[in-house]
N, C-alpha and C positions, 0 to 999 in steps of 0.2 A: 811055624812061628806063632807067637801069641797075638800078633797084630792081625787085624782083618786085611783082606786083599786090598781094600780101598786105602787103608793106612800104609801098607807097603808101597803101593803105587804113589801115594801122596808124598811119602818120604823121597822116593826116587825122583818124582817130578820136581820137588822143591830143590833137591841137590842139583839136578840138571839145569834148572832155571838159574840157580846161583852160579853155576859154572859159566854159563853164557853171560850172566850179568858181570862177572869179573872181567870179561873181555869187552864190556860195554855194549853187549848185544841183547836184543829181546828175542824170545823164541816163541814160535806159534804152536798152536794145539796139535796140528798134524805131526810136526817134528817131535814134540814131547811124547805123544802117544806111540810113535814108532820107536823112539829111543828107549822108552821104559817098557816096551812090549805090552802095552795096555790097549784095550779097545778104545777107539776115539770117543764114543759117546760116554763111556764110563770115565775116561780121563777128563772130559769136559765137566762132568758133575763134580769130580774131585777138585779140579782147579777152581770151580765156582765156590766150593767150601773153603778152600785155601784163601781165595780172594776175599770172601766175606769175613774171614777171620784175620785179615790183614797180614797174612803170611807171605803172599805174593801180590804183586800189583798187575792189574790187567789194563793194557793200553789199547784202545780201539783205533782203527784206521789202517791205511796201507803200510805204515811203518810200525804197526802195533805188535802186540804179543804180550808175553809175560816177562816180568823182571822182578828183581829184588835189589833195592839200593844197598850198596856195600855196607853202609852204616847200620842198616837194618839186619843184614845177614850176620854181622859180627855179634849181634845180641840175640839172634833167633836160635832157640834151642830145639832139639828134636822133640823134647817133651811137649812143646807148643803144637807141633804138627800132630802128634799122637792124641793130644787132648782135643784138638779141633775135629779130628775125624772119628776116633774111637771113644773119646770121652775119658774122664778120669777113673771111671769105674774099673777099667781094665787094670789099673794099678792097685786095686783093692780086692778084686774078685778071687774066689777060690780057684786053685789050679785045675780042679776037676769040674768047675762050673756049678758046684753045689751051693744052694741058697743058704743053707743053715750052717755052713762051715764057719767056725770061729775058734779062738784059742781054748775055750772051754769044751767045745765039741768039734775037734779037728778031723778033717778028712785024712785019709792015709798018707797024703803027701804034704800036708799043711806046713809042717815045720821046715822041710827041705825047700818047698816052694817059696816060703816067706823070704828066705835068704836070697834066692834067685830074683824074686821080684824087687827086693831092696836094692840089689846090685844093678838091676835093669833100670829102675827109676833114677838111680844115681847117675848112670851113664847117660840117660836121656836128658837129665837136667844139666849135665856138664858139657855135653857135646854140642858145639855150634854148627850151624849150616855152613858158615864161612870156613871152618876147619875142614869139613868134608869136601867142599868145593875146591879148596886149595889142594887137597890130596888128589882129587881127580885132575885138576889142571896140571899138577906136577907129574902125573902118570903113576902115582903111588897106589891109587885105588881106581876101581872101575865099576860102572853100572852094568856093563855087558861083558860077558866072558867069551 
């Protein structure tokens, strides 16, 4: 995939937290790490980034954990997660990672990759975390196979 491993785990974690939040539950770090198959320390760093960017809320204490208020998840787009973890450069970079690639001096896949990137950005901007969490809650989609 074109996302970093941290971004992939960040998307998974956010959707998992949203699914729990739909049920009025908070979910802890250990459960999140296990459910998204990510090392716990790595997951903690990702969740810290997501919390700092106000994508998830972190509640301390015995009944603490991570949550996303439903009103927030209805407006939260995948694009925001990708931007928080991988940055917007991902949406503009050359498909082969070349620094000098541009329309005047394109790399071998420039024109084909431009269409792919355009469609990917469109999907990320249109897809809400709420939609993904509902799909999981209904059993239509899964994080684990």
